[in-house]
Structures are given as C-alpha cells and as structure tokens.
C-alpha positions in Angstrom: -70.6 -139.3 35.2 -71.0 -142.6 33.6 -71.8 -145.7 35.6 -71.4 -149.1 33.7 -73.3 -152.2 35.0 -72.9 -154.5 32.1 -70.6 -157.5 32.5 -69.4 -157.6 29.3 -67.8 -154.1 29.5 -65.4 -156.3 32.1 -64.6 -158.8 30.0 -64.0 -155.8 27.2 -61.4 -154.1 29.2 -59.8 -157.0 30.7 -57.9 -157.4 27.1 -54.7 -155.8 28.1 -54.2 -153.6 24.6 -58.0 -152.6 25.4 -57.3 -151.6 28.5 -53.9 -149.6 27.1 -55.8 -147.9 24.6 -58.4 -146.4 27.3 -55.2 -145.3 29.6 -53.9 -143.5 26.3 -57.1 -141.6 25.6 -57.6 -140.9 29.2 -54.0 -139.7 29.1 -54.1 -137.5 26.2 -57.9 -136.8 25.6 -57.8 -137.5 22.1 -56.2 -139.6 19.3 -56.1 -141.4 16.2 -55.6 -144.7 15.6 -52.7 -144.1 14.3 -51.7 -142.4 17.3 -52.5 -145.3 19.5 -50.6 -147.8 17.5 -47.6 -145.5 17.6 -47.8 -145.1 21.2 -48.5 -148.7 22.5 -46.5 -150.2 19.3 -49.1 -152.1 17.6 -50.3 -151.9 13.9 -52.6 -149.3 12.9 -55.1 -152.0 12.2 -55.1 -153.6 15.3 -55.8 -150.5 17.2 -58.8 -149.4 15.0 -60.1 -152.9 15.7 -59.8 -152.2 19.5 -61.1 -148.8 19.6 -64.4 -150.3 17.5 -64.8 -152.9 19.9 -64.7 -150.3 22.6 -67.2 -147.9 21.3 -69.5 -150.9 20.8 -69.9 -151.0 24.6 -70.2 -147.6 24.9 -67.2 -146.4 26.4 -64.9 -144.5 23.5 -66.6 -142.0 20.9 -65.5 -140.5 17.9 -64.4 -136.6 18.6 -65.6 -134.6 15.4 -64.1 -131.1 16.9 -60.6 -133.0 17.0 -60.9 -134.0 13.2 -59.5 -132.4 10.4 -62.0 -133.2 8.1 -65.1 -135.9 7.7 -62.6 -138.5 6.7 -60.4 -138.1 9.9 -61.5 -140.1 12.8 -60.4 -139.1 16.2 -61.4 -141.0 19.3 -62.0 -140.0 23.0 -63.8 -141.6 26.0 -67.3 -141.3 26.3 -66.9 -140.0 30.1 -63.4 -138.1 30.5 -63.5 -138.8 34.1 -62.7 -142.4 32.9 -64.7 -145.7 33.6 -66.6 -146.5 37.1 -68.9 -149.5 37.6 -71.6 -150.2 40.0 -70.0 -153.5 41.0 -73.0 -154.9 43.0 -75.2 -154.3 40.2 -72.9 -155.8 37.8 -72.4 -159.0 40.1 -76.1 -159.7 40.3 -76.5 -159.9 36.8 -75.8 -163.2 34.7 -72.4 -163.6 34.0 -71.3 -161.2 35.9 -69.7 -162.9 39.1 -67.3 -164.7 36.2 -66.4 -161.3 34.2 -65.6 -159.7 37.6 -63.4 -162.8 38.5 -61.5 -162.0 35.2 -61.5 -158.5 35.8 -60.1 -159.0 39.2 -57.5 -161.6 38.5 -56.1 -159.4 35.5 -56.2 -156.1 38.0 -53.9 -158.4 40.5 -51.4 -159.1 37.8 -51.5 -155.9 36.4 -50.5 -154.1 39.8 -47.9 -157.0 40.5 -46.4 -156.0 37.4 -46.3 -152.4 37.8 -44.8 -153.1 41.1 -42.0 -155.3 40.4 -41.3 -153.1 37.4 -40.7 -150.2 39.6 -38.4 -152.1 41.8 -36.2 -153.2 38.9 -33.0 -151.3 38.4 -32.8 -149.6 35.2 -30.4 -151.5 33.0 -27.6 -148.7 32.1 -28.1 -147.6 35.8 -29.3 -144.0 35.3 -31.7 -142.8 38.3 -35.0 -144.3 37.2 -38.0 -141.8 36.5 -40.2 -143.5 39.0 -41.3 -143.4 42.5 -42.5 -145.9 45.0 -43.9 -144.8 48.5 -45.8 -146.2 51.2 -47.3 -144.2 53.7 -49.3 -145.1 57.0 -51.8 -142.6 58.2 -54.5 -142.5 60.8 -57.6 -141.6 59.4 -61.4 -141.3 59.4 -63.4 -143.0 56.7 -64.6 -139.7 55.9 -60.7 -138.6 55.9 -59.6 -141.1 53.7 -62.0 -140.3 50.9 -61.2 -136.6 51.4 -57.5 -137.7 50.7 -58.8 -140.0 47.7 -60.7 -137.1 46.1 -57.5 -134.6 46.8 -55.3 -137.0 44.9 -57.8 -137.4 42.4 -57.8 -133.8 41.7 -54.3 -133.1 41.4 -54.1 -135.9 38.7 -56.9 -134.6 37.5 -55.4 -131.0 37.1 -52.3 -132.3 35.6 -54.0 -134.5 33.0 -56.0 -131.4 31.9 -53.0 -129.4 31.9 -51.1 -131.8 29.4 -54.1 -132.2 27.0 -54.4 -128.2 26.6 -53.1 -127.1 23.4 -49.7 -125.2 23.9 -49.4 -126.6 27.3 -45.5 -126.3 26.9 -44.6 -129.4 26.0 -44.2 -131.2 22.9 -45.9 -134.7 21.9 -42.3 -135.9 21.7 -40.9 -134.5 24.7 -44.0 -136.5 26.9 -44.7 -140.6 27.2 -47.6 -141.7 29.0 -47.1 -142.6 32.9 -48.6 -144.8 34.9 -50.0 -143.3 38.6 -51.2 -146.1 40.4 -53.3 -145.2 43.6 -54.1 -147.5 46.4 -55.7 -146.4 49.5 -57.3 -148.5 52.2 -57.6 -149.9 55.8 -53.9 -151.7 56.5 -54.2 -155.1 55.7 -53.3 -158.3 57.9 -50.2 -160.2 56.7 -50.6 -162.7 53.5 -51.3 -166.1 54.6 -47.8 -167.0 53.5 -46.1 -164.6 54.9 -43.1 -165.7 57.3 -44.3 -165.0 61.0 -41.5 -164.6 63.9 -42.5 -168.0 65.1 -41.9 -170.1 61.5 -39.3 -167.9 60.4 -35.9 -169.7 59.4 
C-alpha cells in the first residue's frame, strides 16, 4: 500500500478529468490512452497529457506486461489498491491546508452530483440501473471498521473478477459504475435544515 503525503497530489487529482482517468484505471486495471479517451469522451492527446501528469506525481505508471510491443504504452495505477493519503502529514506541509480545501470542495461537489443524478428519473422512463440505500446500524467503532473492510473486500473481488481475462463479459458489454461508500456516525441535521419549531 502506498501512502501519499505531497499536497501537490491533491491538486493534481482535484482536476475532474484526471480523477476520472484514475477511476477508469482502477476499474479496468490497465488501459491505453486511446481506451481512456474513448471511455470518458475526450481526445486521445488530452488523455495522454493527463496520464503524463499523473505519472509525474507517481500515481500511474506504464504496464509493460500488458503492452503488445515496445511502442505500445499501457498504463496502470502504481498501487492497485487505490490512492490513500496521510492526511495529517499533508496538512502540516506548506500549501497543505489550501490543497486539502480545494480537494475537499471538489469531493463534496462530486458527491452531491452523484446523489442528484441517482435521484433523477431516466428520460425514457426505463428502470434506472442504479441504487440508493441508507441504513442505520448500531455499531461499535470496531464493528464499523469491520463493516468497511467487508464492503471493501466485496467491491475488490468484483473489480478483480472483471479485470481477469475471459471473465465472461466483452468490453463493449461493460461500462464503469460508480460505487460510492459513506460510513460514519449518524450526523446531526444540517444548520439550514428546517426544524419542527420553525417549519412553515
């Protein structure tokens, strides 16, 4: 597992296209710039540029085993388990607070976008291929960590199974799905949430 503490990395992945590139590599395992460009609908040279920027910060690297020949450039995440941060070390560095603020703002906006899209009915009235669920559980901190690990293991098994050659689904049958996990002690009401006393 690689733990990153360079604040510049937060700024690099705050860019929405680079973040999407990282997610595509996480889902697929290894991809060429042209594959990524097709998946996220950007020009191939733009995908190549973002891959080089991510490589500069040590987040992605070339995957020579997946290449057809020496001229074939295939990319993968440096750490197949994803990108993890030492947040306290990052915040203590010069520029760390500002970089984290940008990252946090973008992450919150992306979470809002995911939820709003999930609640939007499809235009054609078809059954949406999405799920929104919220459960309340009584847990100790240790049990909450165990639940997080169980969910992470399940998602990881599904991800690795899809990356295996001959996994039973052609590339054109699959698309990248977002699996958004949030586990935390039940929060209080937002400050602008109406209460029974001031509800009108």
